[in-house]
Backbone bond lengths (Angstrom), bond angles and torsions (degrees), N, CA, C in turn:
res aa  C-N    CA-C-N  psi(-1)  N-CA   C-N-CA  omega(-1)  CA-C   N-CA-C  phi
1 X - - - 1.469 - - 1.525 109.50 -
2 X 1.340 115.47 132.82 1.463 120.23 178.86 1.514 109.87 -69.40
3 X 1.328 116.72 131.12 1.463 120.69 -175.45 1.522 113.23 -105.53
4 X 1.339 117.19 -13.76 1.460 119.98 -178.87 1.518 109.83 -139.15
5 X 1.317 115.97 141.24 1.460 122.71 -179.59 1.526 108.68 -101.45
6 X 1.322 116.28 118.74 1.461 120.99 178.25 1.534 108.32 -81.93
7 X 1.325 115.33 116.38 1.467 120.98 -171.91 1.518 110.82 -119.12
8 X 1.340 115.85 134.05 1.450 122.38 172.28 1.511 109.91 -112.55
9 X 1.299 116.96 159.51 1.462 122.29 -179.42 1.521 109.38 -121.03
10 X 1.324 115.76 128.84 1.461 121.50 175.67 1.521 107.37 -106.27
11 X 1.323 115.95 109.92 1.463 121.09 -177.03 1.510 111.33 112.99
12 X 1.317 116.69 120.76 1.466 121.46 -178.00 1.524 111.78 -113.49
13 X 1.331 115.49 27.38 1.456 119.52 178.56 1.519 111.89 -80.65
14 X 1.319 116.24 -153.76 1.466 122.57 -175.98 1.529 111.79 -55.11
15 X 1.331 116.71 -55.63 1.463 120.20 -177.90 1.519 111.36 -77.89
16 X 1.322 117.42 -32.86 1.454 119.81 177.94 1.514 111.85 -59.89
17 X 1.314 116.09 -40.83 1.464 120.40 177.42 1.525 110.84 -62.04
18 X 1.345 116.69 -45.98 1.462 119.71 179.16 1.525 111.20 -58.46
19 X 1.328 116.62 -45.56 1.465 119.85 -179.82 1.527 110.83 -63.57
20 X 1.320 116.39 -43.37 1.460 120.62 -178.02 1.525 111.20 -59.91
21 X 1.315 116.97 -45.84 1.462 120.65 -179.79 1.531 111.61 -70.19
22 X 1.339 116.80 -34.55 1.462 119.69 -177.34 1.518 111.84 -70.80
23 X 1.326 117.34 -35.91 1.463 120.73 -178.76 1.525 110.93 -56.17
24 X 1.327 117.55 -33.93 1.465 120.90 179.84 1.522 112.44 -62.25
25 X 1.344 116.85 -25.42 1.466 120.62 -175.07 1.524 113.44 -90.84
26 X 1.332 117.31 -16.21 1.462 120.91 -175.61 1.528 109.20 -83.77
27 X 1.325 116.26 124.74 1.470 121.70 -169.93 1.523 112.99 -56.90
28 X 1.308 117.90 -39.85 1.467 119.80 -174.27 1.531 113.32 -102.95
29 X 1.307 117.28 17.69 1.456 121.33 173.76 1.528 109.73 -114.22
30 X 1.323 115.76 140.66 1.457 122.20 175.27 1.515 108.54 -121.41
31 X 1.315 116.82 121.21 1.467 121.86 -179.82 1.526 109.16 -78.25
32 X 1.334 116.69 117.79 1.471 119.69 -178.70 1.525 112.27 -98.13
33 X 1.343 116.99 -17.55 1.453 119.14 178.42 1.506 112.27 147.43
34 X 1.337 115.34 -176.91 1.460 119.35 -178.99 1.522 110.67 -142.64
35 X 1.325 113.24 162.16 1.467 121.12 175.59 1.517 109.00 -131.29
36 X 1.326 115.75 138.74 1.457 122.50 170.90 1.529 106.95 -154.10
37 X 1.339 117.34 136.14 1.468 118.43 179.65 1.522 113.70 -62.48
38 X 1.338 116.01 -21.16 1.459 120.64 174.33 1.532 107.90 -85.21
39 X 1.307 116.88 93.81 1.466 121.32 -173.20 1.524 112.41 -61.60
40 X 1.326 116.33 -32.89 1.471 119.39 179.88 1.525 110.59 -67.05
41 X 1.334 116.62 -46.20 1.462 120.47 178.57 1.529 110.36 -65.85
42 X 1.326 116.97 -40.04 1.459 120.90 178.82 1.526 110.89 -60.06
43 X 1.324 116.50 -44.05 1.462 120.34 -179.79 1.522 111.14 -64.93
44 X 1.316 116.06 -37.19 1.472 120.48 -179.75 1.522 111.17 -63.49
45 X 1.349 116.83 -47.91 1.469 120.54 -178.74 1.523 110.56 -70.90
46 X 1.326 116.91 -39.99 1.460 120.28 178.89 1.522 111.69 -62.67
47 X 1.338 116.12 -37.78 1.454 119.59 176.93 1.513 111.88 -63.92
48 X 1.315 115.84 -38.40 1.463 120.95 178.31 1.524 111.35 -67.75
49 X 1.335 115.83 -37.03 1.463 120.27 -176.49 1.521 112.89 -89.97
50 X 1.331 116.96 -15.20 1.459 120.35 -178.37 1.509 113.04 71.88
51 X 1.330 117.11 44.38 1.459 121.26 -178.97 1.525 109.79 -134.80
52 X 1.327 117.90 162.08 1.466 119.91 179.66 1.521 112.89 -77.56
53 X 1.330 115.51 158.30 1.465 123.05 173.79 1.519 107.72 -103.29
54 X 1.327 116.78 135.54 1.459 121.45 177.31 1.516 109.25 -103.66
55 X 1.325 115.63 144.81 1.463 120.72 -175.32 1.518 113.03 -87.27
56 X 1.331 117.75 -9.66 1.459 121.63 179.98 1.523 109.58 -150.44
57 X 1.322 116.56 148.73 1.464 121.72 177.92 1.524 109.94 -59.20
58 X 1.330 116.93 -41.38 1.460 121.49 -178.13 1.529 111.38 -59.10
59 X 1.323 116.57 -39.21 1.465 120.46 179.85 1.524 111.12 -66.20
60 X 1.329 116.13 -39.30 1.467 120.25 178.56 1.521 110.71 -66.77
61 X 1.333 116.56 -44.69 1.467 120.58 -179.37 1.521 111.74 -61.30
62 X 1.314 116.98 -29.63 1.460 120.80 -176.22 1.519 113.05 -68.21
63 X 1.328 118.10 -19.95 1.467 120.00 -174.15 1.533 113.17 -118.84
64 X 1.333 118.08 10.58 1.472 119.19 -178.27 1.525 110.98 -126.85
65 X 1.331 114.95 165.22 1.464 122.06 175.31 1.520 111.38 -96.47
66 X 1.333 116.33 -23.18 1.459 121.58 -174.90 1.519 109.35 -154.51
67 X 1.327 115.68 157.30 1.463 120.22 176.86 1.521 111.10 -133.61
68 X 1.311 114.40 150.39 1.461 121.99 169.39 1.519 106.77 -100.19
69 X 1.329 116.62 122.54 1.457 121.47 177.76 1.522 107.63 -95.57
70 X 1.331 115.91 102.36 1.465 121.76 -178.16 1.519 110.45 -121.81
71 X 1.324 115.72 29.92 1.460 121.95 176.49 1.523 109.23 -79.50
72 X 1.339 118.89 172.04 1.467 120.44 173.69 1.526 111.72 -53.87
73 X 1.331 116.36 150.56 1.464 122.01 -170.93 1.521 113.80 -55.25
74 X 1.321 117.86 -34.21 1.461 120.51 -176.93 1.530 112.26 -65.01
75 X 1.331 117.92 -17.72 1.465 121.48 -178.85 1.530 113.16 -101.56
76 X 1.330 117.88 -3.60 1.457 120.70 -175.51 1.527 112.55 -55.75
77 X 1.324 116.18 -48.94 1.461 120.64 -174.46 1.525 111.74 -62.38
78 X 1.322 117.07 -53.59 1.468 120.34 -176.49 1.520 111.90 -60.78
79 X 1.320 116.87 -41.68 1.460 120.31 -179.49 1.523 111.94 -68.57
80 X 1.326 116.85 -39.58 1.467 120.42 178.76 1.523 110.73 -65.75
81 X 1.326 116.87 -41.98 1.463 120.55 177.55 1.524 110.32 -62.03
82 X 1.319 116.77 -44.44 1.465 120.84 179.47 1.527 111.06 -59.56
83 X 1.331 116.41 -42.99 1.462 120.14 -178.88 1.529 111.52 -68.91
84 X 1.312 117.94 -45.06 1.466 120.99 -179.38 1.517 110.91 -63.72
85 X 1.318 116.92 -40.50 1.470 119.97 178.39 1.526 111.91 -67.90
86 X 1.324 115.85 -22.72 1.469 119.93 176.22 1.528 111.55 -86.14
87 X 1.336 116.97 2.31 1.455 121.15 177.81 1.511 114.63 83.22
88 X 1.348 117.08 25.92 1.466 121.33 -177.14 1.526 111.01 -111.22
89 X 1.323 115.83 141.41 1.462 120.95 171.91 1.529 108.42 -68.89
90 X 1.331 115.94 153.61 1.462 119.80 -174.33 1.526 111.16 -135.03
91 X 1.320 114.97 133.74 1.470 122.85 167.33 1.522 106.24 -113.70
92 X 1.349 116.63 110.48 1.459 121.96 -175.87 1.524 109.76 -102.16
93 X 1.312 116.07 129.86 1.462 118.71 171.29 1.529 109.26 -64.23
94 X 1.318 117.43 153.21 1.463 120.65 179.10 1.526 109.70 -73.77
95 X 1.346 118.23 152.66 1.460 127.50 -6.96 1.523 111.13 -74.69
96 X 1.333 116.54 156.45 1.451 120.76 -175.70 1.525 111.72 -60.69
97 X 1.331 117.70 -32.97 1.458 122.51 -178.93 1.527 108.44 -162.45
98 X 1.327 115.76 -177.93 1.464 120.04 -179.12 1.519 112.43 -92.12
99 X 1.334 117.30 -26.97 1.466 121.50 -177.73 1.520 110.10 -133.41
100 X 1.329 115.83 162.95 1.462 120.07 177.57 1.528 110.67 -68.30
101 X 1.317 116.93 -32.25 1.463 120.31 177.91 1.529 110.52 -63.22
102 X 1.320 115.99 -42.15 1.459 119.62 177.21 1.528 110.93 -64.98
103 X 1.334 116.51 -42.01 1.466 120.58 178.86 1.520 110.72 -62.37
104 X 1.330 117.22 -41.79 1.465 121.01 177.80 1.525 110.95 -61.03
105 X 1.323 116.37 -40.13 1.460 120.75 179.22 1.525 110.58 -61.93
106 X 1.343 116.29 -42.47 1.469 120.18 179.51 1.524 111.37 -66.08
107 X 1.333 116.68 -39.26 1.464 120.14 176.75 1.522 110.24 -58.28
108 X 1.325 115.90 -48.52 1.466 120.80 -178.82 1.515 111.63 -65.81
109 X 1.339 117.34 -43.79 1.457 121.15 -178.34 1.525 111.49 -63.37
110 X 1.332 116.61 -41.84 1.465 119.79 178.57 1.527 110.72 -63.74
111 X 1.320 117.34 -40.03 1.467 120.90 179.28 1.520 111.08 -68.06
112 X 1.318 117.23 -39.94 1.468 120.71 -178.85 1.520 111.81 -69.03
113 X 1.317 117.19 -36.71 1.463 120.65 -178.33 1.521 112.86 -86.38
114 X 1.331 116.99 -17.39 1.454 120.55 -177.20 1.507 113.29 72.13
115 X 1.344 116.02 20.51 1.460 121.21 -178.26 1.530 110.93 -98.93
116 X 1.311 115.87 158.42 1.464 121.58 177.99 1.525 108.97 -78.60
117 X 1.308 115.67 130.11 1.466 122.07 172.44 1.525 106.11 -127.76
118 X 1.321 115.77 94.43 1.468 123.09 -175.78 1.516 109.22 -103.39
119 X 1.336 116.08 141.04 1.465 121.41 -177.83 1.529 108.87 -109.70
120 X 1.337 115.03 137.38 1.465 120.87 -171.19 1.513 116.31 -80.92
121 X 1.322 116.87 55.57 1.465 120.18 172.09 1.529 107.37 -83.97
122 X 1.310 114.77 89.95 1.466 123.00 -165.67 1.526 113.70 -61.39
123 X 1.337 117.63 -33.12 1.461 119.98 -176.38 1.520 112.60 -61.51
124 X 1.320 117.81 -25.21 1.458 120.43 -179.73 1.519 112.04 -66.18
125 X 1.327 115.96 -20.53 1.465 120.44 -178.49 1.520 111.41 -101.28
126 X 1.322 116.86 8.17 1.461 121.09 -177.16 1.522 111.45 -84.68
127 X 1.317 114.98 154.31 1.460 120.26 175.00 1.521 110.47 -63.82
128 X 1.338 116.66 -31.23 1.464 120.65 -179.97 1.520 111.40 -63.38
129 X 1.346 116.19 -43.99 1.467 119.25 179.96 1.519 110.87 -61.79
130 X 1.307 116.57 -44.66 1.464 120.34 179.11 1.529 110.62 -60.72
131 X 1.322 116.78 -43.06 1.463 120.47 -179.12 1.526 111.34 -66.55
132 X 1.331 116.87 -39.53 1.467 120.45 179.48 1.521 110.57 -62.06
133 X 1.318 117.20 -49.56 1.461 120.53 -175.88 1.525 112.45 -69.66
134 X 1.334 117.42 -20.94 1.463 120.55 174.98 1.528 111.49 -76.48
135 X 1.325 116.86 -21.74 1.457 121.03 -173.84 1.523 114.36 -109.59
136 X 1.303 117.12 -33.11 1.467 121.40 -178.65 1.520 108.47 -119.03
137 X 1.310 116.29 110.60 1.469 120.64 -179.48 1.517 112.63 -110.11
138 X 1.340 117.16 -15.92 1.472 120.62 -178.71 1.537 109.45 -133.50
139 X 1.324 117.80 67.47 1.469 119.29 -177.62 1.520 112.25 -66.28
140 X 1.326 114.57 141.84 1.462 121.15 176.40 1.530 110.89 -100.50
141 X 1.324 115.18 -37.51 1.466 120.66 -178.89 1.521 108.54 -147.30
142 X 1.333 115.53 138.18 1.466 121.63 178.44 1.521 108.72 -129.39
143 X 1.309 115.01 136.28 1.466 120.88 177.05 1.530 107.59 -125.37
144 X 1.334 116.34 120.80 1.458 120.68 -178.14 1.518 109.83 -124.11
145 X 1.324 116.03 137.06 1.464 122.40 179.40 1.522 109.03 -130.85
146 X 1.324 116.20 129.05 1.468 121.74 178.85 1.529 106.90 -139.89
147 X 1.327 115.98 99.06 1.461 120.88 -176.72 1.530 109.47 -128.75
148 X 1.336 115.37 153.63 1.464 120.16 -177.75 1.515 109.14 -159.72
149 X 1.336 117.85 157.83 1.466 121.14 174.33 1.528 110.49 -65.74
150 X 1.310 115.72 160.96 1.461 120.73 -176.66 1.532 111.52 -69.95
151 X 1.329 115.18 136.35 1.458 123.48 171.41 1.518 107.47 -140.81
152 X 1.328 117.97 140.16 1.471 120.00 -179.39 1.520 113.29 -59.36
153 X 1.350 117.92 -29.32 1.455 120.72 -179.31 1.521 110.71 -61.60
154 X 1.332 116.17 134.76 1.461 120.94 174.96 1.508 114.65 91.66
155 X 1.338 117.97 -5.92 1.465 119.82 -176.24 1.528 112.70 -79.44
156 X 1.351 117.52 4.91 1.464 119.44 172.70 1.520 111.27 -73.14
157 X 1.347 116.47 -12.95 1.462 121.83 174.87 1.527 108.42 -131.37
158 X 1.319 116.71 169.59 1.457 121.12 179.46 1.524 110.58 -71.61
159 X 1.332 115.75 165.52 1.458 120.33 177.07 1.530 110.56 -64.10
160 X 1.321 117.03 -20.08 1.465 120.84 177.56 1.524 109.85 -65.79
161 X 1.343 116.75 -47.47 1.459 120.93 -179.94 1.519 112.30 -81.99
162 X 1.322 116.68 -20.65 1.464 121.25 -179.14 1.528 111.62 -83.18
163 X 1.333 117.06 -50.27 1.468 121.27 -174.29 1.532 114.05 -118.18
164 X 1.336 116.15 -49.45 1.465 118.79 -173.48 1.521 113.00 -61.14
165 X 1.328 117.88 -30.39 1.463 120.67 -176.62 1.523 111.74 -61.15
166 X 1.345 118.12 -26.32 1.470 120.95 175.29 1.525 110.16 -59.18
167 X 1.330 115.85 -50.48 1.463 120.26 -177.58 1.519 111.90 -74.40
168 X 1.334 117.33 -33.27 1.458 119.74 175.40 1.526 110.08 -58.97
169 X 1.317 117.24 -47.38 1.463 120.64 179.62 1.523 111.09 -62.17
170 X 1.326 116.97 -42.99 1.458 120.51 -178.59 1.522 110.89 -65.91
171 X 1.332 116.81 -42.74 1.464 120.93 178.12 1.524 110.75 -63.06
172 X 1.329 117.31 -42.75 1.459 120.90 178.53 1.525 111.30 -60.26
173 X 1.326 116.64 -39.70 1.464 120.64 179.89 1.527 111.46 -69.66
174 X 1.328 117.35 -35.75 1.461 120.96 -177.91 1.526 111.32 -75.71
175 X 1.335 116.61 -42.20 1.466 120.61 -175.56 1.527 110.79 -79.15
176 X 1.326 117.74 -42.72 1.468 123.70 178.37 1.529 111.48 54.11
177 X 1.332 115.39 53.52 1.461 122.30 176.61 1.522 107.76 -147.46
178 X 1.323 118.94 147.00 1.467 120.34 178.76 1.526 111.82 -61.91
179 X 1.325 116.07 149.31 1.456 121.56 176.46 1.527 109.70 -76.30
180 X 1.325 116.42 133.21 1.465 121.31 178.59 1.516 112.30 -98.87
181 X 1.355 116.60 -35.68 1.466 119.54 -175.00 1.527 110.00 -158.74
182 X 1.327 115.90 144.80 1.460 121.71 176.93 1.521 109.30 -131.53
183 X 1.320 116.86 124.29 1.466 122.95 171.05 1.523 106.69 -115.13
184 X 1.330 117.00 133.50 1.461 118.75 -175.08 1.513 111.61 -151.23
185 X 1.320 115.97 157.05 1.451 122.56 171.93 1.515 108.98 -146.87
186 X 1.322 116.29 153.87 1.455 120.53 -179.00 1.507 110.56 -169.08
187 X 1.320 115.50 175.37 1.459 119.84 -178.48 1.519 110.40 -154.39
188 X 1.330 114.75 145.72 1.459 121.90 171.87 1.523 107.55 -91.51
189 X 1.322 116.75 119.55 1.460 121.63 -175.16 1.525 111.52 -113.47
190 X 1.324 116.19 -48.06 1.467 120.04 -175.22 1.521 113.46 -117.07
191 X 1.323 117.86 -0.41 1.453 121.14 -179.56 1.520 109.34 -142.69
192 X 1.322 116.42 -175.56 1.466 120.43 -179.36 1.513 112.12 -81.43
193 X 1.337 117.20 -7.42 1.465 121.96 -178.99 1.527 109.54 -121.01
194 X 1.339 115.78 169.18 1.464 119.58 -179.97 1.527 110.49 -57.51
195 X 1.319 115.20 129.79 1.468 121.66 177.09 1.524 111.36 -104.17
196 X 1.329 116.61 -19.03 1.461 122.02 175.79 1.526 107.89 -133.30
197 X 1.309 116.80 142.94 1.458 119.97 -178.73 1.520 110.02 -156.53
198 X 1.324 114.26 147.90 1.463 121.31 175.32 1.518 107.73 -137.40
199 X 1.320 116.43 135.07 1.462 120.81 -179.12 1.524 110.11 -133.24
200 X 1.321 114.74 140.14 1.466 121.59 172.76 1.527 106.71 -114.28
201 X 1.316 115.31 112.88 1.462 121.27 -174.14 1.529 108.85 -109.65
202 X 1.332 115.08 121.78 1.469 119.85 177.39 1.518 108.64 -106.92
203 X 1.329 115.97 129.89 1.459 121.65 -178.61 1.529 111.09 -97.89
204 X 1.315 116.32 159.96 1.465 120.77 -177.54 1.522 112.37 -63.71
205 X 1.333 117.93 -26.79 1.465 119.32 179.09 1.528 112.96 -81.84
206 X 1.347 117.16 -0.21 1.452 121.42 177.38 1.509 115.19 103.69
207 X 1.322 118.03 -17.07 1.465 121.16 178.81 1.526 110.33 -64.62
208 X 1.339 115.71 145.95 1.462 121.88 178.27 1.526 108.75 -125.37
209 X 1.327 115.95 137.56 1.467 120.89 176.99 1.520 108.94 -126.08
210 X 1.320 116.46 132.17 1.458 122.15 174.26 1.523 107.49 -111.77
211 X 1.328 115.93 121.99 1.460 121.37 -172.78 1.527 109.52 -124.82
212 X 1.322 116.42 127.79 1.460 122.42 -179.91 1.516 109.80 -120.51
213 X 1.322 115.95 135.49 1.467 120.73 177.26 1.521 109.25 -137.47
214 X 1.326 115.73 139.72 1.466 121.03 178.15 1.516 109.57 -150.50
215 X 1.328 116.14 140.78 1.464 120.28 173.25 1.530 110.81 -120.47
216 X 1.340 115.65 23.97 1.467 120.56 175.61 1.525 110.27 -131.14
217 X 1.325 117.15 32.74 1.462 121.63 -178.41 1.520 110.72 -92.99
218 X 1.318 115.68 169.05 1.463 121.19 -179.63 1.518 112.74 -84.34
219 X 1.325 116.89 -17.42 1.459 120.02 -177.86 1.528 109.03 -140.65
220 X 1.326 114.63 169.61 1.457 121.32 176.70 1.521 109.17 -102.50
221 X 1.314 115.81 128.84 1.466 120.56 178.33 1.521 108.54 -144.86
222 X 1.335 115.78 130.16 1.462 121.63 178.37 1.527 107.68 -134.46
223 X 1.320 116.02 95.24 1.465 121.47 -174.29 1.526 111.63 -129.46
224 X 1.310 115.11 155.53 1.456 121.47 172.04 1.526 108.57 -143.04
225 X 1.330 115.50 134.11 1.462 121.52 177.23 1.518 108.30 -122.63
226 X 1.326 116.11 136.57 1.452 121.03 -178.48 1.523 110.05 -127.52
227 X 1.320 116.03 136.75 1.457 122.94 177.64 1.523 108.12 -116.76
228 X 1.331 117.03 133.37 1.463 120.62 177.28 1.526 108.84 -158.19
229 X 1.320 115.86 173.41 1.459 119.93 175.25 1.520 111.13 -66.91
230 X 1.333 116.73 -16.73 1.469 120.79 178.22 1.517 111.71 -80.41
231 X 1.344 116.81 -16.91 1.449 119.91 179.16 1.521 111.90 141.26
232 X 1.322 114.54 -169.49 1.464 122.26 179.07 1.517 108.08 -113.56
233 X 1.327 116.71 133.26 1.462 121.26 -178.18 1.513 109.64 -130.63
234 X 1.327 115.30 135.69 1.460 121.75 177.00 1.527 108.31 -125.65
235 X 1.340 116.49 125.40 1.461 121.34 179.50 1.521 109.20 -119.48
236 X 1.325 116.02 129.64 1.460 122.46 176.40 1.525 107.29 -109.88
237 X 1.343 116.12 105.24 1.458 120.50 -176.40 1.522 111.81 -75.63
238 X 1.320 117.08 -17.37 1.452 120.47 177.11 1.511 111.71 -78.78
239 X 1.327 116.32 -48.51 1.458 121.55 179.55 1.522 113.23 -83.80
240 X 1.341 116.50 -9.64 1.462 122.50 -178.91 1.523 110.16 61.68
241 X 1.344 115.17 49.36 1.464 120.92 -178.62 1.527 109.87 -131.10
242 X 1.332 115.39 151.16 1.462 121.42 177.73 1.526 109.40 -140.07
243 X 1.322 115.46 137.13 1.464 121.64 176.72 1.519 108.80 -129.83
244 X 1.332 115.86 135.65 1.463 119.51 177.04 1.517 110.38 -133.46
245 X 1.326 114.73 137.67 1.470 122.65 173.47 1.518 107.24 -111.67
246 X 1.325 117.10 117.82 1.462 121.35 -179.13 1.512 110.32 -160.75
247 X 1.328 116.11 -160.02 1.464 120.05 -178.26 1.531 113.01 -113.40
248 X 1.334 117.06 -6.17 1.460 119.32 -171.60 1.519 114.16 -102.89
249 X 1.339 118.47 -33.43 1.465 120.94 -170.30 1.522 111.17 -125.24
250 X 1.342 115.28 154.13 1.446 120.50 171.47 1.508 115.37 93.24
251 X 1.337 115.08 -167.31 1.456 122.57 -177.57 1.524 110.49 -93.56
252 X 1.319 117.84 144.46 1.465 121.17 -179.05 1.527 111.94 -60.30
253 X 1.326 115.74 142.03 1.461 122.32 174.78 1.522 107.77 -101.83
254 X 1.322 118.83 108.02 1.469 121.58 -176.81 1.532 111.50 -56.29
255 X 1.317 114.67 139.93 1.458 120.48 174.62 1.514 114.96 75.68
256 X 1.340 118.51 14.43 1.466 120.60 -178.15 1.522 112.65 -111.00
257 X 1.320 117.14 4.66 1.462 119.08 178.14 1.515 114.11 74.82
258 X 1.312 117.10 30.38 1.461 119.92 174.26 1.507 116.17 107.65
259 X 1.325 117.83 2.52 1.470 119.54 178.27 1.532 110.61 -74.65
260 X 1.331 113.91 152.73 1.452 121.05 177.92 1.522 109.45 -125.08
261 X 1.351 115.14 154.25 1.457 121.19 178.16 1.510 109.50 -120.16
262 X 1.332 115.46 125.32 1.460 121.30 177.76 1.522 108.93 -115.55
263 X 1.316 116.82 131.62 1.463 121.44 178.10 1.521 108.33 -131.65
264 X 1.337 116.47 122.82 1.455 120.74 178.34 1.531 109.14 -134.48
265 X 1.325 115.88 158.78 1.459 119.79 179.70 1.524 109.12 -146.22
266 X 1.320 114.99 159.86 1.460 121.77 178.21 1.517 107.71 -131.44
267 X 1.281 117.03 119.33 1.465 121.00 179.28 1.525 112.14 -105.52
268 X 1.337 116.36 -23.49 1.452 119.64 -174.95 1.532 113.00 -111.76
269 X 1.324 117.70 0.13 1.455 120.68 -178.84 1.532 109.88 -68.40
270 X 1.329 116.90 133.72 1.456 123.05 -176.22 1.530 108.91 -121.57
271 X 1.331 116.73 100.09 1.461 121.45 -175.50 1.523 111.73 -66.12
272 X 1.337 117.29 -38.76 1.462 119.75 -179.04 1.531 110.51 -66.77
273 X 1.322 117.03 -38.75 1.460 120.61 175.69 1.527 109.97 -62.03
274 X 1.332 116.19 -44.46 1.470 120.49 179.59 1.526 110.73 -63.07
275 X 1.330 116.87 -37.35 1.458 120.63 178.44 1.530 110.47 -62.52
276 X 1.326 116.94 -44.31 1.460 120.54 179.97 1.524 111.83 -69.82
277 X 1.319 117.82 -36.66 1.455 119.64 175.87 1.525 111.02 -62.42
278 X 1.326 116.06 -39.46 1.463 120.44 177.66 1.522 110.80 -66.18
279 X 1.332 116.51 -37.68 1.459 121.16 178.44 1.531 110.46 -63.52
280 X 1.315 116.98 -45.40 1.467 121.38 178.17 1.526 110.41 -61.55
281 X 1.318 116.83 -45.10 1.466 120.71 -178.97 1.528 111.16 -61.49
282 X 1.330 116.23 -38.02 1.458 119.70 178.57 1.523 111.07 -69.13
283 X 1.328 116.81 -41.13 1.464 121.32 -176.77 1.523 112.79 -73.52
284 X 1.329 117.28 -43.96 1.459 121.23 -173.82 1.524 114.01 -94.33
285 X 1.341 117.05 -32.19 1.462 120.32 -173.97 1.521 113.64 -107.99
286 X 1.330 116.54 -7.67 1.460 119.10 -177.09 1.513 114.01 75.67
287 X 1.335 117.24 20.51 1.468 120.74 178.78 1.524 110.16 -66.50
288 X 1.334 117.83 152.35 1.463 120.38 178.26 1.530 110.85 -59.71
289 X 1.319 116.15 144.61 1.458 121.49 177.42 1.532 108.27 -88.51
290 X 1.329 115.99 114.35 1.458 119.64 -176.23 1.522 111.82 -61.59
291 X 1.322 116.83 -46.18 1.473 121.27 -179.94 1.522 107.20 -120.45
292 X 1.325 116.03 86.57 1.453 120.59 -178.77 1.525 110.39 -89.62
293 X 1.331 116.36 -173.62 1.462 120.03 -177.57 1.521 111.81 -62.69
294 X 1.323 117.84 -32.30 1.475 120.26 177.65 1.521 110.99 -65.03
295 X 1.343 116.17 -42.08 1.467 119.71 177.66 1.524 110.19 -65.66
296 X 1.339 116.13 -39.97 1.459 119.83 176.77 1.507 111.58 -62.46
297 X 1.346 116.79 -39.00 1.460 120.69 177.21 1.529 111.13 -63.40
298 X 1.328 115.94 -41.84 1.466 119.35 -179.02 1.525 111.25 -62.62
299 X 1.324 116.55 -41.94 1.467 119.69 177.58 1.519 110.58 -65.74
300 X 1.330 117.28 -39.83 1.464 120.68 177.76 1.520 110.93 -63.71
301 X 1.333 116.99 -41.93 1.458 120.51 178.59 1.528 111.12 -60.00
302 X 1.333 116.39 -41.61 1.462 120.03 178.42 1.524 110.80 -65.83
303 X 1.334 117.04 -41.29 1.459 120.93 179.32 1.523 111.24 -63.57
304 X 1.323 116.87 -41.11 1.462 120.23 178.44 1.526 111.06 -68.11
305 X 1.337 116.89 -32.55 1.467 120.14 175.79 1.522 110.79 -65.99
306 X 1.335 116.60 -37.38 1.470 120.21 175.84 1.525 110.01 -64.02
307 X 1.345 116.64 -44.51 1.464 120.44 179.21 1.526 110.91 -61.15
308 X 1.327 116.52 -40.07 1.464 120.35 177.80 1.525 110.80 -66.27
309 X 1.340 115.59 -38.60 1.466 119.40 177.82 1.519 111.80 -64.01
310 X 1.332 116.55 -37.78 1.468 120.52 177.26 1.519 110.61 -64.11
311 X 1.326 117.13 -41.52 1.462 120.76 179.30 1.529 111.04 -65.07
312 X 1.320 117.26 -39.38 1.467 121.12 177.26 1.521 110.56 -63.00
313 X 1.328 116.67 -45.32 1.466 121.00 178.81 1.524 110.99 -64.08
314 X 1.330 117.17 -39.14 1.462 120.91 179.85 1.530 111.04 -62.26
315 X 1.319 116.85 -43.88 1.475 119.98 178.80 1.520 110.96 -62.27
316 X 1.330 116.68 -38.92 1.467 120.61 178.63 1.525 110.55 -64.94
317 X 1.338 116.90 -40.82 1.450 121.11 179.45 1.529 112.02 -68.43
318 X 1.321 117.04 -35.34 1.458 120.72 177.27 1.524 110.92 -64.91
319 X 1.327 116.23 -41.86 1.467 120.41 179.48 1.519 111.92 -65.54
320 X 1.335 116.05 -33.07 1.463 119.85 -179.95 1.524 112.81 -82.21
321 X 1.339 116.38 -11.75 1.459 119.77 -178.47 1.514 113.98 86.23
322 X 1.348 117.52 5.11 1.474 120.54 -179.64 1.524 111.07 -67.99
323 X 1.325 116.11 -36.67 1.463 120.68 174.37 1.511 108.81 -127.45
324 X 1.327 116.07 156.12 1.457 121.26 -178.02 1.502 111.46 -86.31
325 X 1.312 116.61 143.11 1.459 121.94 174.96 1.512 109.22 -72.22
326 X 1.339 118.29 128.51 1.486 119.90 179.35 1.515 111.52 -58.10
């Protein structure tokens, strides 16, 4: 039985660096090296991680069992296909692909090859997600906010695919019902793609989620609030804190007729480590893949629906004269 997974990293950018350094800490992963067309950046990250740099993707694939695809989003599909066809397991950073057709191809290819194709929706591996799903099983309304100051990184795609897709995936996993309708609006302010966006997603079971994302804000905030018959829950992904008001958990709240307040926090929980441990378990032990290519496709479909909703709203605003036609 194989006891260690030899992993290579494709992409030495922001997330590629994080993955490269994290692989060194995971007991059953062995870092074999990385590739990036920017040789200077590749050498910098490799020096930090203490691993070799490969001059071609093919050379890296030849010596590993699995790869992390952390290249820019436009290259995710081609690189994942190349790795799967070479017989390698793949962990792809989000989004899984650029189109639904590409995502469908990856789903089929992973099934045909019997290889792991895991998508890096990091929140699914967080302690917060586990705590939310243990406490709220029938959400009625969800409000998610993910805002941050402007940074050039990630502007090759819209804020929907850069930031909002994290919460879209998490909401889809929590609600577990098909989407019935999406209303959205957004604007490109500092880049060629939407930098701010808001979406109202209505599910077939009646649940509604309002999701806001911005990469031109003055502060960083990553919050989610859930309302249900089980109670009210607020999760702060930045501070790693969760508070719930309900009747089942926590300390009694005087004068509230039986309500209780539960407050918990996580200071040492490492979502990226948990993601890699899950990847190893899927590759070596045959464990279920929590966020497989199908889940990645579903999140991509929701993100594209938001983008379509923004375009519909924009056309309506142009006709009304609220905004000018470019």
